[in-house]
N, C-alpha and C positions, 0 to 999 in steps of 0.2 A: 504493500499499500504506500502510495506516495504521500508524504507530508508537504505542507505549504512550502517549505524551503526547497525541497527537491523539485516541486512544480515550478517555483520560480527559476530554478536553474535550468530546467528543460525550456521554459518559455523564453528566458533571455538567450539561451542558446539558439533556439529557433529564430528569434528576431535578429540576432547578430548575423546568422547564416542568410537570412531573407534579405538583409540590408545590402548584400553584394549583387543580388539578382537584377536590380535595376541598372546598376553599372555595366554588367555583363551584356544585358540586353541593349542598352543605348550604344555600347561600344560595338557590338555586332551589327546593329542597324546603320551606324554613321561611318564604321570602319575608321574612326578617328580616335587615337589613343594618345594625342599630343598632351593632354592635360594631366594624364597619369605618369607619375615619374617612376623609373626604375629604383631610385632610392626608397620611395615609399613602399614599393611592392617588395623589396628585399627585407626591409625592417619588418613589415607585416608578416612575411613568411617566416622570418627567424622567430618572431614573437609566437606565432602559431605552433611552430616546432617545439618551442620551450614550453608552452601551455600544454601541448600533447604529452610531452615527457612527465611534466609535473602531475597532470591529471591521471595518467596511467599508473604512476607511482602511488598516488593517493586514492586510487580507484574511484575517481569522480566521473561517473558515466555521462552526466549532463555536459561536462566540459569536453571530455574526449570525443564524444559523438559530434557535437557541434564544431569543434575545432578540426576534426578531420574533413568534414564537409566544406568548411571555410578554406581549408588549405587546398582542396581540389578546385575550389572557385578561384582562388588566387593563382594557382597554376594555369588555369584557363585563361585568366586576365593577362598573365605574363606571356603566354604563347600568342594571344591575340595581339599584344603589344609588338612582339616581334614580327609577326606576319603581316600586320597592318602598316607597320613602319615601311615595309618595301611596297605595299599596296599603295600607299599615299604618294610615294616618290613616282611609281609608275603612272599614277593618275595625273600628277603634275606634269610630268613629261609628255603625256599624250595631249594634254590641253595646251601645251606650248606649241605643238606642231598642228597646223591647220589642215 
């Protein structure tokens, strides 16, 4: 049976994970990742890895479940940043040639 604190943990984890979805969707639709820095992504990914280590050690299921999903989402954003960087360069070159 879940107590109020564990319910809050799962709820917070769900909302934190859900908060990355609009950015992934917007980035996919616009194919523009200029406003997302590699530095922020690196720091966020490192924080998630450290959170996973801690939560597995302390057996905190609400944390390691949501952190695992967030890590997958951040890796998706990182891959999109690399792929769309080349996409935007190609798009700019095509618009320069009439």
